[in-house]
N, C-alpha and C positions, 0 to 999 in steps of 0.2 A: 614515571608513573602517570597513568591515565587519570585526568581530572574531569573530562567531559566525554560522555558517550552520546552520539547523535544518531538516532534511528533514521535511516534513509531508505527511501523507496524508489528513488530516481525521479521523484516529482519535485515541483518548484518550492513547496513550503519547507520540506525537509532540507532541501539544498540551501534555502535562505538561512535556516538555522545553522547549517554547517559553515556558511560564509561568515555569519556573525561570530561563531565560536573562534574562527581563525583570526578575527580582529582582536580578540581578548586573550587568547591562549596560544602557546607554542604548538607547532604541528605535532610534536611528539606527545603532547598532553591530551590530544583529541583522538577518539576512536569512532569511526563510522560503523554502524551496525545495519547490515542488509539482510532482511528475512526473505529468502527466495521461495516463492510459491510454485515454482516450476511452470508458471503459466504467464510469464512476462514476455514482452516483445524483445527480439534481439537488440533493438536500438536502446532499450532500457538497460540491458546487460552491458552494452558498450558504454553507455553514459556513466554507469557505476565505475567502470574501469577508467573512464576519462577523468572523473573526479578524483579517483585514487592517484592517478599520475599527475594531474595538473594542480591539485591542492596539496599534494605531497603528504597525505595522511594515510594511516592504515585503515582499511575497511574490511571488517570481518563479515563473512557470509555464513549464515546459519540457515538450517532448513528442518522443518518438522514433517516433511512429506510434500505432497502436491495437491493442488485443487482437485484434480481428477480422482485421487485416492479418497479425499474427504467426501466428494459427491457419492462415490460408491459406498462409502461407509454409512452415510446418512440416508442414502437412497432418495435424495432430492437436491435441487439446485439451491445455492445460497439466495437469500432474499428476505426482506422484512426483518423479523426478529430472529431469523435463523442465519446469522452471519458466522457460521462455524468455521469458514475459511479464515476470516480475520482472527477469530478467537483462538484457533488451534495452530495456524501457520505463522501468525505474527505475535499476538499478545502472549500466548503461552510460551512460545519459544524465547521471546524477549525476557519474560519473567524468569525463566530458567537460567538464561545467560546472566542476568543481573545478579541473581543469587550466587551462582558459581564464581563469577568474576569478582564480586565484592568479598567473598570468602578468601579468594586468592590474593588480592592486592589491597583490600580495604575499600572505603567508600568513594563515591564519585557522584557527579551530577548528571542527569539525563535531560537533554534539551529536546523537547517535543515540538514538532512543526504543526501545532494545532492553531487554527484561527476560529474565533467565535462567530465570525461572519459566514463561515462555510455552511452552517445549517442551524435550524432552530434548536435542535437537540444539543449541539455544541454550545450555542449561546446560553442555553439554560444551564448546562453542566458547568461551564467555566465562568458564570456570572460572578463578578467581584474579584476574580483572580488577576494578579498584577504580573506584568512581564518581567519584573526585576526580582520577584520573590521566589524562594524555594519552598516546595510543598512535598509532604510525604507522598509516596506513590499511591497509597490507598485513598488519598483525597482527590487525586486526579482521575484515577480509574477505580472507584470504590468497590465495584463488584468483581474486579479482576485481580487486584494485587494484594498480597498479604502484608500485614503490618510489620512483619519481621524485617522487611527490606529497609525500612527507616532505621531500625536498630543496627543494621549492618552498614549504615552510612550512605544509603542510596536515596537521593532526593531529586525531585523533578522541577524543571523550570519551563515556562511557556513564553519564550522570547518574542514570538510574533503573534501573540494572542489577539492583539488589537489591530493588527495590520490588515489593510485591504488587499484584495487580489492585485490591484494595480501597483501597490507599493512593493509587493513581492516580485512581480514581473520586472519592475524597474530596477530593483536591487540585484536580482540574478542576471538580468540583462540578456546578453547574447550567449550566455553559458547554459541555457535551458536544454532539457531533454528534447531532441529533435521531433519527438512525437507531437509536441505542442504546435509546431509549425504546420502540421498536417490537420489541425483542427480538433485535436483531442483535448478536452477540458481537464481530464485527469489521466494519469498514467499509473501503471502498476499491472495488475492482471489485464490481459487483453482478450476479451473484455472482462470487466467485473460482472460476474453473473448475477449480482444483486442490483445492477444498474438498470436504467430504463431500456426499452427495446430500441430506441433511437441509437443509443451508443453501442448496443450489441450489434445491430445491423451494420453500423459504420465500421466497427472493428472486424467483423467477420468478412466484410467485403474489401478490407483495406489492402491486403497483400497476401502472399503465400502463407505467412504465419497465421493471419486471420482465418484463411480458408482451412488450414490444418486444425486450428482450434475449433472451428465450426464442426468439422468432421468428428472430432473427439466428443463434443457435446451432443451431436446427433446420435452417436453410438450409446451415450449415457442416457438418452431419453427412454430407451427400452428398460433400463434398470430403475430409473426414478419414477416413471409413469407421469412425470411432469413435463410440460412443454418448455422449450427453450425461451420462447417469447411469451409474455404474459398479457399483453394488450390484445384487443380484438383485431386491430390492424396488423399487429405483428403476427398473430396466429393465422390470419388470412394469407399473408405473404408466405408463411411457413407451409401452408397447405398447397399453395401454388408451386412452391419449390419442390415439395414432395411429389407433386403430380408430374411436373416436367422433368425432374431428375430421373424418373422412371420411364420416360418416353423414348422409344428407340428411333423415332423419326429424326431427332437431332443428330443421331450417330451415323445417319446415311451419308 
């Protein structure tokens, strides 16, 4: 019977939660849950497989579509208060899974890799929360999770809520997603279209996958009527790219 579900993204915080769970529970009592956005880097997919094989646990992959599909649906890129990619590809799909799985086998705990030090929003949301306590899902994600999950025995824990980034890195050590070694501060969607232009540019110019994702986003610009880059500097670089990409001189 599964006692612990750990949502994993391929990032360091969720991996730290998974390693902590392995210190307290048997492998067969732990289930990893990976929400695939169809916009991850191949190294992240390989890292998910690496954890499955080396930690010896089951990791279930679920998907509610792709980032590309959601951008077409809403006719805009994610950003600010419009993080529909997270809402529909991760939160909603996880919620559906928790409901169905708890009805099938009974209650379980969910260990979330959230750290209050990651942002002012998270510090405010999780103020007063303890890493050893269990909380109803709707208390952790009040606007996203229904109260019936608590009645079905689903409870949330925040094992690394007070950890620093340094503590996480030291704990996971040399088992990190390889993308971190290339200077990416966060992994998951490559890039997160709600992130700053600095990270978008780094991702798009990283390798063939980045260039492929850039091409996809460029094609979506005509649908969204929004620019890929949001800063003045980023938009200037975009205009320069558009100018030279259409120049036949470079092809001579």
